[in-house]
VEXDREN-2710 file (C-alpha; in Angstrom, 1 decimal):
% VEXDREN-2710
k/r/px/py/pz
1/MET/127.5/71.8/93.3
2/GLN/123.8/71.4/93.7
3/ALA/121.6/73.1/96.4
4/VAL/118.1/72.4/97.5
5/ILE/116.3/75.5/98.8
6/PHE/113.2/75.2/100.9
7/ALA/110.8/78.1/100.0
8/ASP/107.6/76.4/101.1
9/ARG/107.1/78.1/104.5
10/LEU/103.6/79.4/104.9
11/GLY/104.4/82.3/107.3
12/HIS/101.3/82.4/109.6
13/GLU/103.7/83.8/112.3
14/LEU/104.2/86.8/110.1
15/ALA/100.5/87.7/109.7
16/PRO/99.2/90.0/108.2
17/LEU/102.2/90.2/105.9
18/ASN/101.7/86.6/104.8
19/GLU/98.4/87.6/103.2
20/THR/100.3/89.4/100.4
21/HIS/103.8/87.9/100.6
22/CYS/104.9/84.4/101.3
23/PRO/108.0/84.4/103.5
24/ALA/110.3/83.6/100.6
25/LEU/109.1/86.7/98.8
26/LEU/109.1/88.9/101.8
27/PRO/110.8/92.1/100.8
28/VAL/113.8/92.7/103.0
29/ALA/115.3/96.1/102.1
30/ASN/113.1/96.0/98.9
31/ALA/114.5/92.6/97.7
32/PRO/112.9/89.2/98.3
33/VAL/114.6/87.3/101.1
34/LEU/115.0/84.3/98.8
35/GLN/117.0/86.5/96.4
36/TYR/119.7/87.0/99.1
37/THR/120.1/83.2/99.3
38/ILE/120.3/82.7/95.6
39/GLU/122.8/85.5/95.2
40/ASP/124.8/84.1/98.1
41/LEU/124.9/80.6/96.5
42/ALA/125.8/82.0/93.1
43/THR/128.8/83.9/94.6
44/ALA/129.9/80.6/96.3
45/GLY/129.8/78.9/92.9
46/VAL/126.7/76.9/93.5
47/ASP/124.7/77.2/90.3
48/ASP/122.4/74.1/90.2
49/LEU/119.3/75.0/92.3
50/LEU/116.2/73.0/93.2
51/ILE/113.7/75.3/94.9
52/VAL/110.9/73.7/96.9
53/VAL/107.8/75.9/96.6
54/SER/104.3/75.9/97.9
55/ASP/102.3/79.1/98.7
56/GLN/102.5/81.7/95.9
57/ALA/104.5/79.2/93.8
58/ASP/103.5/81.0/90.6
59/ARG/104.8/84.4/91.9
60/ILE/108.1/82.8/92.9
61/LYS/108.5/81.2/89.5
62/ALA/107.5/84.4/87.7
63/TYR/110.1/86.4/89.7
64/PHE/113.1/84.1/89.5
65/GLY/112.3/82.1/86.3
66/ASN/115.1/79.7/85.3
67/GLY/117.7/81.7/87.3
68/GLU/119.5/83.1/84.2
69/MET/119.5/86.6/85.6
70/TRP/121.5/85.4/88.6
71/GLY/123.8/83.1/86.7
72/VAL/122.3/79.9/88.0
73/HIS/119.9/77.1/86.8
74/ILE/116.7/76.8/88.7
75/ARG/114.3/73.9/88.8
76/TYR/111.1/73.7/91.0
77/GLN/109.4/71.1/93.0
78/PHE/106.1/71.4/94.9
79/SER/105.4/70.9/98.6
80/LEU/102.1/71.1/100.6
81/GLY/103.8/73.7/102.7
82/GLU/106.2/73.3/105.6
83/GLU/106.5/69.6/105.0
84/ASP/109.2/67.6/106.7
85/PRO/112.5/68.3/104.8
86/GLN/113.5/64.6/105.4
87/GLN/110.4/63.4/103.5
88/LEU/110.8/66.0/100.8
89/LEU/114.4/65.0/100.1
90/SER/113.4/61.4/100.0
91/ARG/110.7/62.2/97.5
92/PHE/113.2/64.1/95.3
93/GLN/116.2/61.9/95.8
94/SER/116.3/60.8/92.2
95/GLN/117.2/64.4/91.3
96/LEU/120.0/64.7/93.9
97/GLU/123.6/64.0/93.6
98/ALA/125.7/64.1/96.8
99/PRO/127.4/66.2/98.0
100/PHE/124.7/68.9/98.0
101/LEU/123.7/71.8/100.1
102/VAL/120.3/72.1/101.8
103/VAL/119.2/75.6/102.6
104/ARG/116.2/77.4/104.0
105/GLY/115.3/80.2/101.5
106/ASP/113.1/82.1/103.9
107/VAL/115.9/82.9/106.3
108/LEU/118.0/86.1/105.9
109/ARG/121.6/84.7/105.7
110/ALA/123.5/87.1/103.5
111/GLY/127.2/86.4/102.8
112/ALA/127.3/83.1/104.6
113/CYS/127.2/80.3/102.0
114/ARG/130.7/81.0/100.5
115/GLN/132.3/81.1/104.0
116/PHE/130.5/77.9/105.0
117/LEU/131.8/76.0/101.9
118/GLU/135.3/77.4/102.3
119/GLN/135.6/76.5/105.9
120/LEU/134.1/73.0/105.7
121/PRO/136.3/70.5/107.6
122/ARG/137.7/67.6/105.8
123/GLY/136.3/64.3/107.0
124/LYS/133.7/61.7/106.5
125/GLN/130.8/63.3/108.3
126/ALA/127.6/62.5/106.4
127/VAL/126.3/66.0/107.2
128/VAL/127.7/69.3/108.4
129/ASN/125.4/71.9/109.8
130/ALA/125.9/75.7/109.8
131/ARG/125.5/77.8/112.9
132/ILE/125.6/81.6/113.3
133/GLY/126.0/83.0/116.7
134/TRP/124.8/79.8/118.3
135/GLN/121.7/79.8/116.3
136/GLN/120.7/77.4/113.6
137/ALA/121.6/78.9/110.2
138/GLY/119.2/76.7/108.3
139/MET/122.0/75.4/106.1
140/SER/123.6/72.0/105.8
141/LEU/126.0/70.1/103.6
142/VAL/125.0/66.6/102.8
143/ARG/127.9/64.3/101.8
144/HIS/125.9/61.0/101.9
145/TRP/122.2/60.4/101.4
146/PRO/120.1/59.2/103.1
147/VAL/121.1/60.8/106.4
148/GLN/119.2/62.3/109.4
149/LEU/118.9/66.1/109.1
150/THR/118.3/68.6/111.9
151/GLY/117.8/72.3/112.0
152/LEU/116.0/72.6/108.6
153/GLU/112.4/72.0/109.6
154/TRP/109.9/74.8/110.0
155/PRO/109.0/76.0/112.6
156/GLN/112.5/75.6/113.7
157/ASN/113.3/73.7/116.9
158/ASN/114.9/76.5/118.9
159/SER/115.8/74.2/121.7
160/MET/118.4/72.4/119.5
161/ARG/121.2/74.9/120.0
162/GLN/123.8/72.2/120.1
163/LEU/123.8/70.9/116.5
164/ALA/125.8/67.8/115.8
165/ASN/128.8/68.4/113.5
166/ALA/128.1/72.2/113.6
167/LEU/130.4/74.7/111.9
168/ASP/130.3/78.2/113.3
169/ILE/130.3/80.9/110.6
170/GLU/129.5/84.6/110.3
171/ALA/127.1/86.5/108.0
172/GLU/126.8/90.0/106.7
173/ALA/123.2/89.9/107.9
174/PHE/121.4/87.1/109.7
175/SER/117.8/86.7/110.9
176/PRO/115.4/83.7/110.9
177/LEU/112.5/86.2/110.4
178/GLU/110.3/84.4/112.8
179/THR/108.4/87.4/114.0
180/LEU/107.3/90.8/112.7
181/ALA/109.8/92.4/115.1
182/GLN/112.6/90.4/113.6
183/PHE/111.6/91.4/110.1
184/HIS/111.4/95.0/111.1
185/ALA/114.8/95.0/112.8
186/ALA/116.6/92.9/110.2
187/SER/115.3/95.1/107.3
188/LEU/116.3/98.4/108.9
189/ALA/119.6/97.0/110.1
190/LEU/120.4/96.1/106.5
191/VAL/119.7/99.6/105.3
192/ASP/121.6/101.1/108.2
193/ASN/124.7/98.9/107.6
194/THR/126.5/101.3/105.3
195/ALA/129.9/99.5/105.9
196/GLY/128.5/96.2/104.8
197/ARG/129.2/94.5/101.5
198/ILE/125.6/93.8/100.7
199/SER/124.4/95.7/97.5
200/LEU/121.1/97.4/98.0
201/PRO/118.8/98.1/95.1
202/GLY/118.5/101.5/93.5
203/ARG/121.0/104.4/93.2
204/THR/122.3/106.9/95.6
205/LEU/120.5/110.3/95.3
206/HIS/122.6/111.8/98.0
207/GLN/124.3/110.7/101.2
208/GLY/121.9/108.4/103.2
209/LEU/119.2/108.4/100.5
210/ARG/118.9/105.6/97.9
211/ILE/116.1/105.4/95.4
212/GLY/114.8/103.0/92.8
213/ARG/114.0/103.7/89.1
214/LEU/111.2/106.1/88.2
215/SER/110.8/107.3/91.8
216/GLU/110.3/110.9/92.7
217/ILE/111.5/112.4/96.0
218/ASP/112.8/115.8/97.0
219/PRO/116.1/115.3/98.8
220/ARG/114.9/117.8/101.4
221/SER/112.3/115.2/102.4
222/HIS/115.2/113.1/103.7
223/MET/115.7/114.4/107.2
224/GLU/118.4/112.1/108.7
225/GLY/119.7/108.5/108.8
226/ASN/119.7/106.0/105.9
227/VAL/116.6/105.8/103.8
228/LEU/115.8/103.3/101.0
229/VAL/113.0/104.1/98.5
230/GLY/111.8/101.6/96.0
231/SER/110.9/101.9/92.4
232/ASP/107.9/103.8/90.9
233/THR/107.3/105.5/94.2
234/TYR/106.2/109.2/94.7
235/VAL/107.0/111.1/97.9
236/ASP/105.4/114.6/98.2
237/ARG/107.9/117.3/98.7
238/SER/106.3/118.2/102.1
239/ALA/106.6/114.7/103.4
240/THR/109.6/113.8/105.7
241/ILE/111.4/110.5/106.2
242/SER/113.9/109.8/108.9
243/GLY/116.1/106.7/108.8
244/PRO/116.6/104.0/109.1
245/SER/113.4/103.6/107.0
246/ILE/112.3/101.8/103.9
247/VAL/109.6/102.8/101.4
248/GLY/108.7/99.9/99.1
249/ASP/108.0/99.8/95.3
250/ASN/104.8/101.5/93.9
251/CYS/104.1/103.6/97.0
252/TYR/102.6/107.1/97.3
253/LEU/103.3/109.3/100.3
254/SER/101.0/112.3/100.4
255/ARG/101.4/115.8/101.8
256/ASN/103.0/116.3/105.3
257/VAL/103.4/112.5/105.9
258/SER/106.1/111.8/108.5
259/VAL/107.9/108.4/108.5
260/GLN/110.4/107.5/111.1
261/ASN/112.1/104.1/111.8
262/SER/109.5/102.4/109.7
263/ILE/108.8/100.1/106.7
264/ILE/106.2/101.0/104.1
265/MET/105.4/97.8/102.3
266/PRO/105.0/97.8/98.5
267/GLY/101.9/99.2/96.9
268/THR/100.9/101.3/99.9
269/TYR/99.2/104.8/99.8
270/VAL/99.9/106.9/102.9
271/GLY/97.5/109.8/103.3
272/GLU/97.9/113.4/104.2
273/ASN/99.4/114.3/107.7
274/LEU/99.8/110.7/108.8
275/GLU/102.7/110.1/111.2
276/VAL/104.3/106.6/111.0
277/ALA/106.9/105.8/113.7
278/GLY/108.4/102.5/114.7
279/ALA/105.9/100.6/112.5
280/ILE/105.3/98.4/109.5
281/VAL/102.5/99.7/107.1
282/THR/101.0/97.2/104.8
283/GLY/97.9/98.1/102.8
284/SER/95.4/99.6/105.2
285/THR/97.0/98.0/108.3
286/LEU/99.5/99.9/110.6
287/ILE/101.6/97.6/112.8
288/ARG/103.3/99.2/115.8
289/VAL/106.2/96.8/116.3
290/ASP/107.2/98.5/119.5
291/LEU/103.7/98.2/121.0
292/LYS/102.9/94.8/119.4
293/THR/99.6/96.2/118.1
294/GLU/97.8/96.3/114.8
295/VAL/95.4/99.0/113.7
296/ALA/93.2/98.4/110.6
297/ILE/92.4/101.8/109.0
298/SER/89.2/101.6/106.9
299/ASP/89.5/105.1/105.5
300/PRO/91.2/104.8/102.1
301/VAL/92.1/108.5/102.3
302/LEU/94.6/107.7/105.1
303/LEU/95.9/104.2/104.2
304/TRP/95.2/102.1/101.1
305/ASP/96.5/99.1/99.4
306/MET/96.9/100.3/95.8
307/GLU/97.6/96.7/94.6
308/THR/94.1/95.8/96.0
309/GLU/92.7/98.7/93.9
310/VAL/94.3/97.2/90.8
311/SER/92.6/93.9/91.7
312/ALA/89.3/95.7/92.1
313/MET/89.7/97.2/88.7
314/LEU/90.3/93.7/87.3
315/ARG/87.1/92.5/89.0
316/GLN/85.3/95.4/87.4
317/TRP/86.2/94.3/83.9
318/PRO/83.4/91.7/83.5
319/GLN/80.8/94.3/84.5
320/SER/82.4/96.8/82.1
321/ILE/82.2/94.3/79.2
322/VAL/78.6/93.5/80.0
323/ALA/77.8/97.2/80.1
324/LEU/79.5/97.7/76.8
325/LEU/77.4/94.9/75.2
326/LEU/74.2/96.4/76.7
327/MET/75.1/99.8/75.2
328/ILE/75.5/98.2/71.8
329/LEU/72.2/96.3/72.1
330/SER/70.4/99.3/73.4
331/LEU/71.4/101.6/70.6
332/PRO/67.9/101.4/68.9
333/LEU/66.4/102.8/72.2
334/TRP/68.6/105.9/72.3
335/PRO/66.6/107.8/69.5
336/LEU/63.4/106.8/71.4
337/GLY/64.8/108.3/74.6
338/LEU/65.7/111.5/72.9
339/LEU/62.3/111.7/71.1
340/PHE/60.3/111.2/74.4
341/SER/62.6/113.7/76.2
342/VAL/62.0/116.4/73.6
343/ALA/58.2/115.7/73.8
344/ARG/58.2/115.9/77.6
345/LYS/60.7/118.8/78.1
346/PRO/61.3/120.6/74.8
347/ALA/63.6/123.2/76.4
348/HIS/65.8/120.7/78.4
349/PRO/65.5/117.2/76.9
350/LEU/68.9/116.3/78.3
351/GLY/70.2/116.8/81.8
352/ARG/73.3/116.0/83.9
353/THR/73.6/114.1/87.1
354/ALA/76.7/114.1/89.4
355/PHE/78.1/110.9/91.0
356/ILE/80.9/110.0/93.4
357/SER/83.0/107.5/91.5
358/ASN/84.2/104.1/92.7
359/LEU/87.6/105.2/91.5
360/PHE/90.1/107.4/93.3
361/GLU/92.4/110.0/92.0
362/THR/95.7/110.9/93.7
363/GLY/97.0/114.4/93.2
364/ILE/98.4/117.4/95.0
365/GLN/95.4/117.3/97.4
366/GLY/96.1/113.7/98.2
367/ARG/93.8/110.7/97.6
368/GLN/90.2/111.5/96.9
369/ARG/87.3/109.8/95.2
370/LYS/86.6/111.2/91.7
371/GLN/83.5/113.2/90.9
372/VAL/81.9/112.3/87.6
373/GLN/78.9/113.4/85.6
374/SER/76.6/111.6/83.3
375/MET/74.1/112.8/80.7
376/ARG/70.5/111.7/81.4
377/PHE/67.4/111.7/79.2
378/ALA/64.3/113.5/80.5
379/SER/61.7/111.1/79.1
380/GLY/60.3/110.2/82.5
381/ILE/60.9/106.5/81.7
382/PRO/63.7/105.1/84.0
383/LEU/64.9/102.6/81.5
384/LEU/65.5/105.2/78.8
385/ASP/66.7/108.0/81.2
386/ASN/69.5/105.9/82.6
387/LEU/70.9/104.5/79.4
388/PRO/73.8/107.0/79.2
389/MET/74.9/105.8/82.7
390/LEU/76.1/102.6/81.1
391/GLY/79.1/104.7/79.9
392/LEU/80.2/105.2/83.5
393/VAL/80.0/101.5/84.2
394/VAL/82.1/100.8/81.1
395/ARG/84.8/103.2/82.5
396/GLY/84.7/101.6/86.0
397/HIS/83.1/104.6/87.8
398/LEU/79.9/102.8/88.7
399/ARG/79.0/99.1/89.2
400/LEU/76.3/97.5/87.0
401/PHE/74.8/95.8/90.1
402/GLY/75.1/96.7/93.7
END
């Protein structure tokens, strides 16, 4: 059977998380929410998938590819974002063959697709809608096309509780992820559901603590409850984590950090002595879900988006290349700089100057800016004296301009 998955939601209601993750790639228990839908469909025997993408389409395609890893075949179609599903299906109808499933891929609905297909009533209804706990499940079976669809648009029409031809089903986990509070609650509930049949990423280090590959955490840092730690993550041995909590991929928790009932989003640095409770931390923003407040922390020693730092390094590359070219072109000037320096200060023709680097280092003392030194000529001519500083620009410690 074929399925059309809508992954074109823009996610303004989830700000600021939508700045780095479109809703389809939002990590719920360290796995994109769209992955739960794909795995659920594959388990139900639905292996021909047409995914409608918009925001961050390249990242979605890079992550899921052609679907081979999940035992399905994936094709992609583009949307302007949150377009009317009726119009989108009409646009793609030449690629559809009824009966087919229509599913929202930005809704957490684990373990529901197979049950829905198994319990479908026999009949001639053109469309059958799924409902979970009297809420729209964002999933319908289309037997004949064209047909009028409801419950698949975004934002969802929450007043339409009574769906026509609705089939009530259950799910291992279900949340429309309409708010930050729902994302926080659904993610932690998934980690806390030890009796569930949903497979979480990583391996069990000891009871209640599950970690991803290449991650480092002292089991004594796990205080209580269920904790999920992503891949390539470092947790200082003096830090403590109480569950349910989630620490994403590529994170760094420094000395004496305390995390309780919280989600640390991927690529986040949490600085020394910071206490995080009942919150979502993304980059340099701390979101207190219980208080419905956001705090932007500008001090990179406390909170920092390490993925942003990587982007900054990429932006530095053009300046580094220009600095390298200038160093090569200026090589004839270096002997002159040394000659004038010896003539001006015979005893000390070369000096050293210390700088605070643009780069950070993360070690046992936490996150700090690097201190670097550069040789300088003593010729008294600024152009010649500062030539050695080009090496610091090449290595990213200094900017060429500004």
